[in-house]
C-alpha positions in Angstrom: -182.6 16.7 -124.8 -183.1 15.6 -128.4 -181.8 12.1 -127.5 -184.2 11.7 -124.6 -187.1 12.8 -126.7 -186.1 10.5 -129.5 -185.8 7.6 -127.0 -189.3 8.3 -125.8 -190.5 8.6 -129.4 -189.0 5.1 -130.1 -190.8 3.7 -127.0 -194.1 5.2 -128.2 -193.5 3.8 -131.7 -192.9 0.3 -130.3 -196.1 0.6 -128.1 -198.1 1.8 -131.0 -196.9 -1.0 -133.2 -197.8 -3.5 -130.5 -201.4 -2.3 -130.6 -201.4 -2.3 -134.4 -200.0 -5.8 -134.7 -201.5 -7.5 -131.7 -204.1 -5.3 -129.9 -205.4 -8.1 -127.6 -202.0 -8.7 -126.0 -201.0 -5.1 -125.9 -204.4 -4.2 -124.5 -203.9 -6.8 -121.7 -200.5 -5.2 -120.9 -202.5 -1.9 -120.3 -205.3 -3.7 -118.3 -207.7 -3.7 -121.2 -209.7 -6.8 -122.3 -211.5 -7.1 -125.6 -214.8 -8.9 -125.8 -215.4 -8.4 -129.5 -213.9 -7.5 -132.8 -215.2 -4.0 -132.1 -212.9 -3.9 -129.0 -209.8 -5.0 -130.8 -210.6 -2.6 -133.6 -210.8 0.3 -131.1 -207.5 -0.7 -129.5 -205.9 -1.1 -132.9 -207.1 2.2 -134.2 -207.2 4.5 -131.1 -204.2 3.3 -129.2 -202.0 3.1 -132.3 -203.1 6.6 -133.3 -202.2 7.9 -129.8 -198.8 6.4 -129.7 -197.9 7.0 -133.4 -199.0 10.7 -133.4 -197.0 11.2 -130.2 -193.9 9.4 -131.7 -194.2 11.4 -134.9 -194.6 14.7 -133.1 -191.6 14.0 -130.8 -189.4 12.6 -133.5 -189.9 15.6 -135.8 -189.7 18.1 -133.0 -186.5 16.6 -131.6 -185.0 16.4 -135.1 -185.8 20.0 -135.9 -185.5 21.2 -132.3 -188.8 22.9 -132.6 -191.0 23.3 -129.6 -194.2 24.0 -131.6 -194.0 20.5 -133.2 -194.0 18.9 -129.7 -197.4 20.4 -128.8 -199.5 17.4 -130.1 -197.5 14.9 -128.0 -197.6 17.2 -125.0 -201.4 17.6 -125.3 -202.0 13.8 -125.6 -199.8 12.9 -122.6 -201.2 15.8 -120.5 -204.8 14.7 -121.1 -203.9 11.0 -120.5 -202.2 12.0 -117.2 -205.1 14.2 -116.2 -207.5 11.3 -116.9 -205.5 8.9 -114.8 -205.3 11.5 -111.9 -209.1 11.9 -112.0 -209.5 8.1 -111.9 -207.1 7.9 -109.0 -209.2 10.3 -107.0 -212.6 8.9 -108.2 -211.9 5.2 -107.9 -208.7 4.9 -105.9 -205.3 3.3 -106.8 -204.8 -0.1 -108.4 -201.7 -2.3 -108.4 -199.0 -0.6 -110.5 -200.9 2.7 -111.0 -197.7 4.7 -110.5 -195.9 3.3 -113.6 -198.1 4.7 -116.3 -198.4 8.0 -114.5 -194.7 8.2 -114.1 -194.1 7.5 -117.8 -196.7 10.1 -118.8 -195.3 12.6 -116.3 -191.8 12.0 -117.7 -193.1 12.7 -121.2 -194.8 15.9 -119.9 -191.7 17.2 -118.1 -189.3 16.5 -120.9 -191.6 17.9 -123.6 -192.5 21.0 -121.5 -188.8 21.7 -120.9 -188.0 21.2 -124.6 -190.8 23.5 -125.7 -189.6 26.2 -123.2 -186.0 25.7 -124.4 -186.5 25.5 -128.1 -189.5 27.7 -128.5 -191.2 28.5 -131.7 -189.6 29.4 -135.1 -189.7 33.0 -136.0 -192.2 33.9 -138.6 -191.9 36.8 -141.0 -195.1 38.8 -141.4 
């Protein structure tokens, strides 16, 4: 399970780095177009943050086998998946819609399973 989570973390790190280094090209891969420096700044900042925080959370959680550390990544991917599901209902499908939802669903399933399996560290009161 740690290896799967680390592989997903590396994927997210690569995606985040793509947005940091070349937000216009990475945005286009996600169906986003920038019309100004404001747009590329938003892609560079927000999308890099999303993927880097996810990667950090998953890498640390997998390394330490701690479910509590995986919660930030789980929250980010659960919200992203929910937003895509709402969009699917509100606006209908688009070409290739299943791929990002499958990737997000995979993250959710793996992280949820790891959290359930590894749990939280015991604290002394």
